[in-house]
N, C-alpha and C positions, 0 to 999 in steps of 0.2 A: 444436239438439241435436248433439252430436259423433258422427262416423260409427262410432267403436268402440261406441257404445251403440245406434246405429241398427240395426245387424244383429241383435243379441239381441231387440230390440223387435219388429222386423218378423217375426223367426222365431216369437216368442211370439203375435204376433197371427195368423199363418197357422196355428199349432197351434190356437188357440181357435177360429177359424172352422170348422176340420175336426173339432175336438173336439165341436162342436155337432151335426154331422152324424149321428154314431151314438150320440148320447147316450141316445136313446130306444129303441135297439134291443132290450134286454132287456125291454122293456114292449110290444113289438108285439103279441104274443099277448094280452096283457091288453087293449089297446085294441080289438082286433079282437072278442075274446070279449064285451067290454062292449056292443058293438054287434050281437052275434049272428052274427058272420061267421066264415068259416073260413080255411083256408090260402091260397086265392086272393086273399082280401082282403088278407091280410098281405103277400103279394108285390106286390100293386098299390099298397098304401101304401108299400112300400119303393121301388118303381119310380117313384112319383110324383116322387121327387127329381130323376130325369133330365128330367121334363116341365118342371120350372123351369130346370134346368141347360142343356139343350141348346138352346133358343131364345136363352138369354143367350150361350152360347158362339157360336152361329152369327151372331147380329145384333150383339152388343155385346162381343164378344171382344178388340177393339181400342179400346173406349172410353177405356181409360186412356191411350192415344196422345194423345188430344184433351184430355181433362180433367186429366190428370196421375195419378199412381199412388196418392197417398193417399186421395183421396176414395172410389174403389171400395172399398178395404181397409176403411176405417172404416163404410162402408155394409154391408158384408158382416158385420161384427161386430154391427152393429145388427140385422140381419136375423136372425142366429142367436139373439140374446136374444128378439126378437119371436116367433119361431117357437116356442121352447121355451115361453115365456109362454102361448102359445095352447093348448098341450098341458096346461098346468097349470090354466088357467081352463076349458077345455072338453074334458076328456078323452074321447077316443072315436076311432073310426076315420075319421070324416069330418075332424076336426081334425088326425089324423096325416097325412092326404093333404095337407091345406093347408099344414101345417108342412114337410113333406118338399119340396113344390114351392118354399116360400121358401128353404129350405136349399140347394136345387140353384141357385137364383139367387145367393145369397151365395157359394157355393163357386166358381162360375163367374167372378164378379168378383174374388174374392180370388186365385185360382190364376193367372190370367192376368196380372193386375196385379202380384201378389206376386213371381212368377218374373221378370218383366222389371225390377221395381224391385230386387230382390236383386242382380242382375247389375250394375245401374248403381251401386248403393251399393258394391259390392265391387271394381268395375272389371272392364272387358272381358277383361283378362289373366287374371282368376280366375273366369271365367263357369262353368267346370267346377265349381269348389268351390262357387260360389253355387247351382248346380243341387242340389248334394249337401245343403246347408243347407235348400233348399226342400222336397226329398224327405224329409228326415229330420223336419223340423217337421211337414208334413202327414200323414206316416205315423204318428207318434205321436200326432197328434191324431185321426186316423180310428179308431184302435184305442184310444186312451185313453178316449174318451167312453164306449164301451160297457163298458169295464172298470170305469170309475169308478161308473157306474150299477149295474153287477152288484154291486160291493162294497157301495154304498149300500143296496141292497136286502137284501143278506146280514146288514147291521148293523142296519138299520132295521125290516126286515120289509116286508110288502106295503105300498106306498104309492104314491101318484101324484105325490108332491113328494119325490123322492130328494134327498140332500145334494148330488149332482152337479149337478143343476139350480140350486140355490141357489148353488153355486160359480160357475156361468157367469153368472148374474145379477150376482154381485159383481164379476167380473172385467171385464165388457163395458165399462162406462162409463170406467174408467181406461184401458184399452187404446185406446178410441176417441180420447181426448184425446192419448195418446201417439203414436198414428199421425199424426194431424194436426199434430203437432209434429216429425216426422221431416224431415231436410233435404230440400229440393227439388233433387235432383240430376238429375231427369229433365227433358226439355225437351218440353212439350206441342206438339203440331203442329196446324195448322189443316186437320184431316181431317174427314171425315163421321163423325158418332157411331155410325152404323150401318155397321160394317165386318165383312165376312164372313172366316172363318178362312182362314189360309194353310196349304196342305198342301205343306210343303217337299219339293223334288224328291228323290227317291232315299230317302226315309224311310218309305215305305209299310209296309215290314216291322215297323218299331217301332210304328206305329199298330195294325197287326193283332195284333202280339204283345201290346200293351197290353189289346186288346179281349179276347183269348183269357184273359189272365192275370186280369184284373179280373172277368171272367165267374165265374171260380172264387171270388173274393172275394166277389161278390154272392151267390152260392149259400150260401157259408159265413154270411154275415151274416143273410140272409133265411130260408133254407129249413132249413139244418142245425139251428138251436135249435128249430125246431118239432119235428123228429123226435127230438132229445134229450129234449124235454119229453115226448113220447109213450112214451119209453122210461124215464121216471123219472130223467133226468139233466138236467132243465131248468135247475137251479142252476148248471151249468157253462157255460151259453151265453154269458155275458159274457166268461169267461176264453178260450173258443174263438175269439170274435170278436177279442179282443185279440191272441192269439197269431197269428191270420191276417193281422195287420198289423205287429205290433211286431218279430217276428222278422226281417221284411224290412228295418226300420230298422237292425237290427244287422248286417246282411249288406251294407248300402250302402257302407261303406268298402272291404270286400273287392271289390265289384263295381266301384269306382271304380279300383282298382289293375288289375284284370283287362282292363280295355278294353272298349268298347261291344260289339265283335262277340262277344267270348267270353261276356260277361255275358248278352247275347241268347241265344246257343246253350244256356248252361245254364239259362236260364229256360224255354226250349222243353222240356228234359227234365223239370224239376222240377214244372211245372204239372200235367200229367196224372198224373204219378207221385204227387204229393201228394194229389191228389183221390181217386185209386184208394185209397191207404191210408186216407184219411178214410172213404170210402165203406164199406170193409171193416169199420172199427170201428162206424159207424152200423148197418150190417146185422146185426152180430152184438152190438150193445148193448154194446161194449167202449169204455171211455173212452179208454185210452192211444193206441189207433191214431188215435182222433179228433183228439187233441191232437198227435200226431206228424204227421198228414196236415196239419193246420192250419199247423203250423211249416213243413212243406215247401212248401206253396203260398205261404206268406207270404214266404218267402226268394226265390221267383221274382217273384210279383206286385209286392211293395213294396220288393224289394231289386234284384235283378239287372235285370229288365225294366223297371221303372219309372224307375230312375236311368239307365240306358243310353238309353232313349227320350227322356226329358226333355233330357239333356244333349246328345244328338244332334241333336235338333230345334232347341234353343237355339243350337247351333253353326252349323247349316244356314241359319238365317235371322236373323242378327243385327239386321238393320234392321227386321225385322217380328216380333220375339220374341213379343210378347203375342198376336199373331194365329196365329203358328205353334204356340204352346203350346194355343190353343183348338182348332186343327185336331187337335193329338194327342189332346185330351180329347174330341173328337167320337168318334174311334175308340173311345176307353176306355170311354166311358159307353154307348154303343150296345151294347158287350159286357156292362157292368154290370148293364143293365136287361132287355134282351130275353130272355136265357135264363132269368133268374129268373121273368119273367112266363110264359113257355112252360112251365116246370117247374111253376109254381103251378097252371096250367090242367090239365096232365097229371096232377098229384097228385089232383086232384078226381075223376079217372076211374079211375086205376089204383093209387094210393097213392104217398105221399112216397118210400119206398126205391126203387121202381120208376122214378119220375121222375128221381130222382137217378142212377141207373143209365144211363138214357137220355141224360142230360146228359153223363156221363162218357164214354161211347162217342162221341158227337158231338164233344166237346171233344177227345179224343185224335186222331180222324181229321183235324179242322180243323187242329190243330197240326202233325200229320205233313205235310199237304199244304202249309202255309205254309213250313215248314223246307225241304221239298223245292224249292219255287219260289225261296226265297231262295238256296240253295246253286247251283241251276241258273242263276239270273241273274247271280250273281257269276262263275260259270265262263264264261258268254256275254260279260259285260263285259270280262273279261280275256282276250279271245280270243287275244292275242299269245303266251300260254304254250302249250307242248305240253299236250295233254289231261291227262296223268299229273302235270303239275307245276302246273296252275292253282291259285293260292292260295285256300283256303277262305275265307269272309267273316269268320271269327272270328279269323283270323291276322293 
């Protein structure tokens, strides 16, 4: 296969893997209710994704260094199809947990191998642009799955086999064959198949920023739709999830031109601001602030922060790119899952709006502390400047 065709095919494959991840999001409440379970069960089902993803990142994040890039990506596509098939054949909360675990495994395999493979296909000199292609494809996938199911349910009515599921089943076989036909530009190495993540030196702030940003996305995907449903706005859940990711995709070209430091700084501002606007809308039962807040958090989570973090980590560890990306996603998915589960447990005691308010306060405090540590560290590191002339980290 020619390299000009390899880039769009690889991007489409990464899109499809992540498309499957949130495909079932508009049906979370349906699966939980069918099994007689409440908000805590929904958040557990959502967070089960990380139970599959985290061990795969930690133990197999560098697997593609040994076996090549194509196999893990093809396997991830198959896993997405199988996980969705489980939900069709045995719909319910238990099946949701199993499917989400499998989807986590697939995402970990595809994102680590795919990020390294895209840079190898496009060339080391275009590693920054390769990171942009990967973040764009995966952002569209994460948001597109939820939107596709939301639209399918709107057109078809209540069903446990929406057209979006069928589209995934049709796409997977052809993409698997296409991935296996991609050019072998990588050079597998005789290394252990069990390889721990690499946490590239000096990139801790990007990892923590990813954790904070994606904790917001996790809340929007898993918790916000529950409260919208309780206020008679449940039909908008798919759109909210889509906006919470898609707007970030639109902001990625701007983030690339801004530079990594400035993009990260803007992300620190937008994450708590966006969730505060969204929370205000949820509290008052107003749709437009919910949509606006989802857009603001999306710009930070999947736009400025995601692209800056992925590009910086890829640049910092070019010889161990797959493992370094695994290290970044360890940060990201700890943030993605734990606050959601904590909020679900708290919601069982005090209610969803109060749990979301508690999350908002904790998130704002953690963001402020991280930003201050980042600025202080940059000032200490550049001690040769007079105090009033030290360059800030985003300059």
